[in-house]
N, C-alpha and C positions, 0 to 999 in steps of 0.2 A: 324645751327639751325635757323629757322625763328624767327623774333622778332615781337610780337604783342603788341598793346597798353595795358597799365595796365588796369586791370579789364574788358577787352574786352571778349566777348563770346568766341573768339578763344583762348585767354590765359587760360580761365577757362576750356575750352574743353581739352586743353593739360594736365591739371592736372587729369582730368577724364581718358584720354587716358593712361597716365602714370600708374594710378592705375590698369587699365584693363591689361596692358602688363607686369606689375611688377612681376607677378608670372610665366612669361615665356610662357604663353598660353592665347590666347583670346578665352575663353570658351563660349559655348552656354548659360550657366547660366548667365554669365555677360552681354551678348548681350540682353538676355531676360529681365534682370533687367534694362538695359538702357531704353528699351521701357516701361517696367512696371512703372518705376519711371518718365517717360516722361522727362528724363534728358535734351534732346534737348530743350524742352519748358522752363525748369527751367533756362537754360543758354541763352535763347533768340535766338535759332537757329532752323532751320528746321531739321528734322530727317536726311535727306541726307547730310546736312552740317556737322552735328556732325560726321557721319561716314566718310566723306571725310577728316575732320580734324584729325580723328584718323589715317587714312591712311597716311596722310601727316606727322604726328608726327612720325610714324614708319619709313617712308622714311628718315626723318631727322636723326633719330637715326642710321639707317643703313649707311647713307652717312657719318656720323661723326665717325663711327666705334664703337659706344657705345652699340649697340644692339647685345650683345654677350651672354647674359644669364649666364655668368660665376660667377657673384657676386650675391649679395642679391637684387640688384636694377639695372635696365638697363641703368642708367645714373650715372655719377660721382657726387661727392658731390657739386662741383661748379655749374654744370648744374642744379642739384636739387634745389639749393639755388636760382639760377637765375629764374627758373620756378616758385617757390613759391613767389619770390619777385615781380612777375608781378601781383599778387593778393594782392591788398592793401585795398580794401573795406571790413570792418568788417562783414557785412551781407553776402557778397559773399563768404568770407572765411568760415563762418559757414555753409552756404548752400553746398559749395564744400566738406567740411569735412563730413557732413552727407551723401552726395551722395557717397563719396569714401568709407566710412565705409560700407554702404549697398552693394556696389559693391564688396568690399573685402570679405564680408561675404556671397555673393551670392551662392558660391559653398560649403558652410558649413565649409570652412577651410580658415583661414587667413595665407597665405604664408609669408615667411620671407621678400620677396621683397615688398609685399603689406604692411606689417607691417612697413618696412623702409619708405615707402611713407607716411603712416599715421602719424608716429612719426615725420617725417620731417615737415609735415603740422602743427601739433600741436606745435612743437618747433618754427618754423619760424613765425607762425601766432599768437603765444601766446594764444592758446586755451586750455590750461591745465585745467582750471575750467570747460570748456564745456564737457570735457571727463568724468567729475564726475557727471554731471547732468543727471537725468533720462530722457529718451526720451518719448514722448507721444506714446501711443499704436496706432498701425495702424488699 
């Protein structure tokens, strides 16, 4: 698995990619939401860079033997903790959590794998209180 600097757009994009692939399918609804939310802009990337990072992340998972879809999440607990650990900035953590929740809900069903990623983010980043605050209407 590639290593990116803490809080880098690439490290953040990997969390987004993990959420997208966590249900075992990269669905059209999720790709549409990536564009609708302008996730690439929120992370400081060009659209093509975000998509390339998602491809690279999947390649890393395949080469490490983790992308098997047999469990609830396509990465083991250690890798999940390492990925979450690359995001240390509180504002970026909150932004990513909000993006990931929106992506997980994009197809009107939060899959077990997506839930695993979201719970890991909340746990690792200490965002328990944020989950209880109402979000502003869109």
